Structure formats: C-alpha cells, structure tokens
N, C-alpha and C positions, 0 to 999 in steps of 0.2 A: 875205516874210521873205528875208533873205540871210544865207548861212552867212559867219561870220567866221573860219573856220579857215584859217590859213596854214600854211606849212612848219612853223614852230616849234610852233604849237599841235597839228599833225596828229602830230608826232613825239612829244609829250608825252601824247597821248589820242586815237590814231587811231579808236577805236570811237566816241567822243563826236563827233568830226568827221565821221564817216560819217553819224551820226545827224542831224547839223545839216544836212548836204548834202541828206539825204532830205527833212527837214522844209522845207527852203528852197524847194522847188519848189512852185509854185502849184496844181498839179494833184492833187486828193485821191485819184483813182484810181491815180495814178502812185505816191503815197506809200504807199498800201496793198500794192500790187504789190511795190514796192522793200523794204518792211518784211518782208513773207512771203519774198521772196528772201533777204534778209540773215538772217533766223531760220533758214531751211533751211540756208543755207551755214554758219552757225555750228554748227547740230546736226550736220551732217555732219564738220566739223573737229574737234568734242567726241567724237563717236562713234570717229573714227580715233585720237585720242589715248588714248581709253578702252580701245579694243581693242589698242593698242600696250602699255599699262601692264598689261591683264589677260591677256596673252599669247594673245589671239585672232590678232593678227599676231605676228609674230616680234619679239624685243626690238630696238627701234630701227628697225624695218622701214619705217615711214611717215615718220619724220623723216629717215632716211638717204636714202630714195628722193627725197624733195623736194630735199634737199642735193646728191645726185648727178646728178638728171635735170633740173634747172632752172637757168637762168641766175641768176648771183648778184643781178642787179638785179630778178629777179622777172618780167620782161617775159613770160615763157612760163608763169608759174605758173597762170594761169586755165585755159589749155588742158590743162596737165598734170592739175590737180585734175578738171576735167570728165572727162577720158578715165579717170581712176582711179575716180571716183565711179561711172561707169557699168560699168567692169570688175568692181567688187566685187559686183555683183548679177548677174553672169553666170556660168554653169557651164561652158559651153564657150567656151574663150578662145584658140583656136589662131591667131586672126588677129592677136593682140597680141603686143608684145615680151615677152621673157621676164621683165624685171623686174616687169611688170604680171601676168603669169602666177603669179608667185610670191605673190602676196596671196591669202588663202584666200577663198572664196565665202561671203558672209556674209548674203545675202538679207535686207537691212534696208530697210523701207519709207522710211525718211528719205533713202536713196540711190538712190531710183528717179529716173530722168531727166527728170521733169516740170517742173523748174525749174533753170535754169543756175547757174553760180557767179557770186557777186556780183562786180561790177566796180567 
C-alpha cells in the first residue's frame, strides 16, 4: 500500500496523512509501534493543552513556550517537545533552562519517557 498524501493533501488533513503513511508500510510490527507512538504523542499534546486550559500550567504557558523557543518552520519542535515531556515528570530540574523549570511538576504516566515524540 502506498500513501497518496502530497503537500496539498497534508495541509488539508495532516492527521489523516500521517495515518496513511503509517499504514503504507508493509511491516505490521512497525505499524503497531508507530500507532502506539502516535497515540502517546497525541495524548501528551492533549494533556498539555488541557493543563493550560485548566490552569495546571499558567495561562498560555505551553503555547507561548513553543512559539518562543522553537523555530518558525518547526525543525526543532521534536527536540523541544521531547525535553519538555521529560522535564514535566522531574521534581529536581536545576540542570534545565529556566523556561522549562517554570513548568510545574505533574507526575503523569503518559509523560514518562518510554516513547519518543512522533516524527
């Protein structure tokens, strides 16, 4: 199976295109791992937006941090989110920059570092 998602289709429905790309691989084990990573990634993002809306995070803290500390083209977004997700589950954060230390300790299982950020 081959994915038919080009740039135009990806702009219209990026989640559908990612799903098609995952299904296009001929290796069932990879599909299972990719879907699991995709689900964890979306769960983590959903938690961060939820935390921002419910004031677990400061108002706008998550979205402003992404806008302020990542490139406009998103090239460094994966590395930033990996670092943020790992920092959220740490109590002692003295080795990290202040903008990451400003996020509260949340101790959420979905944020544990067993699975990376989806590429």
